[in-house]
Structures are given as C-alpha cells and as structure tokens.
N, C-alpha and C positions, 0 to 999 in steps of 0.2 A: 460700344463694349458693355456687356452686362456686368454689374458689380458682383463680387463674390457673395455667395449665400452665407448667412450667419450660421455659425456652428450651433446646432440645437442639442446634440447629445453625443456622448462618447461611450462606447460599449467595450468593456474589457472582459476577456476570459480570465477570471480571477484565479482559477486553479493553477497555481504555479507561475502565473505571468506577473501579477502585481504583488501578490503575497505568497508566502509558503514556497519560495523558489526551491526547486528540487523535490517538491512533494514530501516534505518531512512529516507532516501530520499523518498521512495514511500509513507510512512506515511505522510510526509510533503506535498507531492503533493496532497493527498486526502484532507488534512486539508485545503490547499489553494484553491483547486477546489471547495469544498463545500462553503468556505467563499465567493468566487466569485459569488455564487448563493444566498448569504445572509444567509447561514446556518453555524453556528459555530459548529465544531466537535472537540473533543479532540484527541490527539495522541493515547491515549489508545483506544478510539472508532475506530479510523482508523486502529489500529494494529489488532483488533479482527479478521477480516476476511482475514488476510494476507495469501497468498498462493492460493487464489481463482483466477480465471480468472477475469480481471478487471470489466467487466460488472456484473458478479455475486457478486463481492466485493461491487460495488455500490448498487446493489439491496439489498444486505444483510444490508448495512448501512442504507438505506432508510426504511427498514422494522423494524428497532429499534424504539420503541415508542417515545423516546425523540427526535430523529432525524426527524422522520416523522412529529411530532408536530411542530418542528422548521421549517421544509419545508412548512407545511400548513400555518403557521403564515407568512412566508416570501412571499409565492406565492398565498395564498388564496385557495389552493386546496391541496389534499393529493398527494404525489408523485405517478407517474404511470410509 
C-alpha cells in the first residue's frame, strides 16, 4: 500500500467562503457609491442584483422605480 501524499497546499475561494460571508463588502461599496452621487440606497436594494456583472448591477439598481426617482431628484434627470 502506498502511503498518503503530504498536503502541500490548500486553496480557498476567499470571496464569501472564508471571509466576508454573505458578500457584505460589495453591498457596502454600492451603497457608498450611490451616496457619493446623492442617492441613498439600502443594503437590501444593493443585495438584490448580486452576482451580476458590475455594470449590469448598476443598471438594474437604476431601473428600480424608487432609486430612479431618487436619482432624478438628485440630478434633475432620469438615469441613463
């Protein structure tokens, strides 16, 4: 019988596996980014499109009626 090989390395997918369970950091970034443009969004709103490409995530958030209205109020025009 061959003895078991020694363990040489362990690789983790750190994004949400070992740290930041639930991907809190990206949601916080979206909340802060929108706030910098004068639009307050909630963590729950930011969480909704998680998993999309970032541009698509932003487009999806801006297509939500409450967020689109907040953008229009802050910028005098609907988001494009």
